[in-house]
C-alpha positions, 0 to 999 in steps of 0.5 A: 449496527455496522452493516456487513458491506461497510465492515468488509469495505473497511477491512479491504480499505475501500472505506478509506478516503485515500482509496476513494481518491485513488479509485477516482483517478486510477486510470489517469495514473495507469496511462501516465497522463497525470504526470506519473505512471503506476503499473500493477502486476498481480500473479499468484506468487507476487503483487508488485507496484511500480511507480515513475514520477516525482517524489512529491507534488502529486496527490495519489491516495491521500485522505486529505488530498495532500501532495507533499508525500507522493512516494509515501502514498504508494503504500496506500495504493498498495492497500487499496489495490491488494486487499480487494485482490486478496479477497478474491484469491486464496494467497497469504501475503508474505509481509516479512518478505515485502520489499521496496526500492527507490532510485532517482533518475538523471532527469530528477524523477523517481522510480519506486517499486513495492513487492509483496510475495504471496504463497497459496493459502486455504483462506483469504487474507487482508493487509494493513499498513502504517508508516511515515516519510521522515518519521516512524509512527512505530510498529505498534501503530499498525497493530492498533489500526487493525482493530484486533482482527482475529488471527492478526500477524505482524508487524513487519517493517520495511525501510526504503531509502529515497535518494536525496529525501530521507527514508520511508518506514512502513509497518505491515500486518496481515489477518485472515478475512473472516 
C-alpha cells in the first residue's frame, strides 16, 4: 500500500531524483555561486523561471546527475518548484499558453525564460512534463507518465529554439490535485 505522503510527493514531483538534486543545491543557483543563476517569480497570474548560464555543463535537476542538457533540466526545475506552489494556491496553470524563449549572449552564455500563466480556480492543480533536447518523445509521453490522473488535461506542446543548439520540445499535462 502506498502511503498518502508518498503519493502526494509523487504527484508534486518531490519524489523525483531530479527534484531532490534541485532541492539540495537550490540556494546556490538562486545566488549564482554555482556558475549559473535561476530566478523564480511567482504571482497569482504567472509562474516564471529565468536562467542565466551555460547551455550545458552544469547538472541542475537531473535524475542521474547528468550535465549534458542543462537548459533542458530547467523544465524539471519548473515542475519541482511549481507543483508545491500549485498545491498551496488555487490557480489553474494555463499549459496551452505556456511559453519559453532562449537567447545566446555575446559572451556565449544563455538566457532562458519559461512562463506558465495561471488563472483562479476552485481547486488545486498539478502539472507534469516530458520532453527532449534534439528529440521529441511525443505528446503521448506526458499522458503515459501522468498515471491516468482523474481530470487529466493535455497535452500541450512548446518548442524553444536554442541558438546554435537545436530545439527543446516539451509536452505538458495538468490535472486537479485530488
